[in-house]
N, C-alpha and C positions, 0 to 999 in steps of 0.2 A: 527587432530589439538590438540596438547597437552596443549598449553597455552590458556588463554582466548582470544576469537576472538576480533578483532577490528571492530566494526560496526559503520558506519557513518550514519548520518542523514542529508539529503539534507536540508541546512540551509538558503537558500535564501528567503524562504517564507513558512508560515505554522506553525503548533503547534509543534515546534522543541523540546522545553525543556521537555515536558511531555514524548516524546519518549525516550529522553536521560535518564531520570530518570528511566523509566521502564526497559530499557536495563541494566543500571548500577545495579539495584536491582537484576538482574539475573546474575550478574557477568561478563558482557561483558565490554570491554574497549570501550569508545565511542569517537566520533570525529564529530565536526560540519563540514560539507562539503560545501565549497563555491568555491573551486578552484580545478583544475585537480590534482595538487600535493597532495591535501588532499584525494581525491578519490582514488589515487594510493595506499594509505596506508590501505585501507579498505578491510576486508574479506567479508563484506556484507554491504548493503545499505538500509536505510528506506526512502521512499518517503512519507512525511506526508500529512495530509489534508491541504487544503488551497484553492487556486484558480488555476485550471489547466492551463488556458491560461496565467496567470501571471507566473506560474512556468516554462513553456517552454520558454517564452520570456526571463526570467531572466537567465535560463540555457544557452540560446544562447548568451546573453550579457556577461556572465562570462566564456565563452568558456568551459562550462561543458556538453553541449548537446551531442556532438559526443562522448566524452570519456565515458559518462554514457551508451549510446547506445552500444558502443563497449564492455564495461565490462559486460553488461547484455547478449549480444550475446555470450560472452566468458564463460558464466556460473556463473557470480557472483550472489550469493543469494541476492534477492531484495524483499522488502516487501512494498507494496503500500497500504495506507489507504485513503479512500474517494477520494480526488483529486489525490492522489498517485496511486489509482487503475486505474483511467482514464489514468494517465501517462504511465502505463504499458500496456494498452490495444492496440491491433493491429487495432481496429476499434472503432470509436466514433460516436454516434448519438447525434444530437442537439449540436454539437460543433460549434465553430466559423469557419468562412470560411478558416482561416489560421491555424486552430488547428493542432498542432503537438504533437506526443507522443514519448516516448522512445521505446515503443513497446516490443514485446517478448511474451506477454500473448495472446493466441489464443482465444480472446473473443471480443464480441461487447458490449460496455458499453453505456448506455444512461445517459448523464449528467443531474443533478438535477431531477432525475426520480421521486423522492418522493414529489417534489414540492419545494416551496421557503422556506426561513428561518423560516417562521411561521409554516410550516408543519413539522419541525423537531420533532423527537419523540425518545423514548427510550423504551426498553423492554428486557425481558430475551430471549435468543436465544440459541438453541442447535447447537453446533459446533462439527463436526466430529473430533474425536481424543481427546476430552475433556469430562471428566466424568460428570461434572455439567454444567448447562447453563451459558452463559456469559451475563452480563448486557451490552447490546449494545446501544450505543448512535449514532443516525443518524442525521446529520446536513447537509441540502441541499444535501442529499446523492444521488449517482448514483446507478444503479443496472445493472446487466449483463443480456442482452437480449438473447445472444447466446454464447455458450461455445463449443470449439472444442473437439474432441474425447479424446485428451490427457489431458484435463482439469478436475481435480477432484473437484466436488462441495462439499464444506465444510458446507455451511449453506444457508438457503433460508427463505424468509418471505412471508406470504400469504398477497396479496394485491388485493382487489376487485376480489376475486375468483381465482387468479392466483398466483403460486409460483414464486417469484422473487429471483434470485440468488444474494447473498450478501457477500459470501466468497468463495474463490477458491484457489487451489494450482495446479501449473503445473511445475513439475521438481523443479528447483531452485527458482521459483517465488511464492510468496504468496500475496494475495490481499483481502482486506475487504472494503465493502462500509461504514462500521461503524468505530467509533473511539475507538479502544481498549486502547489507552493511557489515556482515561478519567477514573478516578477512580484508584483503587489500585489493580485491578485484572490483573496480568501480564502473564496469561496463554497463550494468543494469541501471545504475544511477545516471550514467551517460545517456541512455535512451530517454530518461525522464528530462534531463537538462535539455536535450534536443527538442523534446515536446514543448518545453517552456519557451525556448528561444525561437521556435518557428513562428 
């Protein structure tokens, strides 16, 4: 890909603007994705934090659900953060009875694993592929309980004596339990832009 990639951000719910700004600072063209025709223009897609059950219901309402599933299955680079990570997971624990995801990522994710809003926290996190720690913000965050053999673990957090996986990559998919769009450190988004441009 010789020109700047066009990276869409799922814009029906979640912290859209912050992701757009991070991607633009890295030189990507950006697009708010609310309709299938907007998705069709994208070389990659970001699924932001928000509320995963609301996200899948809105994706159904706006006829985006199946097109996103198909594009992910066809190899479109996709980056999910927090709720977006849940939306990429093949399996979800503590989901609603009608919980749906776009899937593609061979992981089992637990929703709200770190607790409620009052249990949100932040801290410095070592991420594979980045020289210095990332300041990671966790807000009602999930974690990954199981990852398939083809899933590369990029970061984990020690919780009550156990390492909990909070960032992974599998082929064209990248996912974090934290919010890399918070603050002005664009390196995690840079990993995704690199995925899109490869």
